[in-house]
C-alpha positions as CSV (number, residue, x, y, z in Angstrom):
1,X,25.4,4.2,19.1
2,X,25.3,1.8,22.1
3,X,25.0,-1.8,22.0
4,X,21.6,-3.4,22.3
5,X,20.2,-4.3,25.7
6,X,17.8,-7.2,26.5
7,X,15.4,-7.1,29.5
8,X,13.2,-9.6,31.3
9,X,10.5,-8.7,33.6
10,X,7.8,-10.8,35.0
11,X,4.1,-9.8,34.3
12,X,1.1,-10.8,36.2
13,X,-0.9,-13.4,34.3
14,X,-4.0,-11.1,34.2
15,X,-2.1,-8.3,32.3
16,X,-0.1,-10.7,30.0
17,X,-2.2,-10.2,26.8
18,X,-2.4,-6.3,27.2
19,X,1.2,-6.0,27.9
20,X,2.0,-8.3,25.0
21,X,-0.3,-6.3,22.6
22,X,1.1,-2.9,23.7
23,X,4.9,-3.9,23.3
24,X,4.1,-5.4,20.0
25,X,2.6,-2.0,19.1
26,X,5.7,0.0,19.8
27,X,8.2,-2.6,18.3
28,X,10.5,-0.8,15.8
29,X,9.6,2.7,17.2
30,X,11.8,5.3,18.8
31,X,11.0,6.6,22.2
32,X,12.5,9.6,24.0
33,X,13.2,8.8,27.6
34,X,12.9,11.3,30.6
35,X,16.7,11.6,30.5
36,X,16.7,13.1,26.9
37,X,18.1,9.6,25.6
38,X,16.3,8.0,22.6
39,X,15.6,4.1,22.8
40,X,14.9,2.3,19.6
41,X,12.6,-0.5,20.5
42,X,14.1,-3.6,18.5
43,X,11.9,-6.5,19.5
44,X,9.5,-7.1,22.4
45,X,7.0,-9.9,23.4
46,X,5.4,-11.7,26.4
47,X,6.4,-15.3,26.7
48,X,4.3,-17.7,28.9
49,X,5.9,-20.9,30.5
50,X,4.7,-22.9,33.2
51,X,2.0,-20.3,34.2
52,X,4.5,-17.4,34.5
53,X,4.5,-14.6,32.0
54,X,7.9,-12.8,31.1
55,X,7.9,-9.6,29.1
56,X,11.2,-9.8,27.0
57,X,12.3,-6.7,24.9
58,X,15.3,-5.6,23.2
59,X,16.2,-2.0,22.7
60,X,19.1,0.2,21.6
61,X,20.0,3.7,22.7
62,X,20.6,6.0,19.7
């Protein structure tokens, strides 16, 4: 099992709530990637700071 990875991506302010809700809905699930690898979504959310929205999520390849 690989170590967990963290990712930060900027999100358009108009889509911040929608992206945050979707990522919260897949938190704790396992997703099969096109490569055949499986990613376990450990934690996800959208943070707003100074008018910028950042999607922050952690996953682990299993």
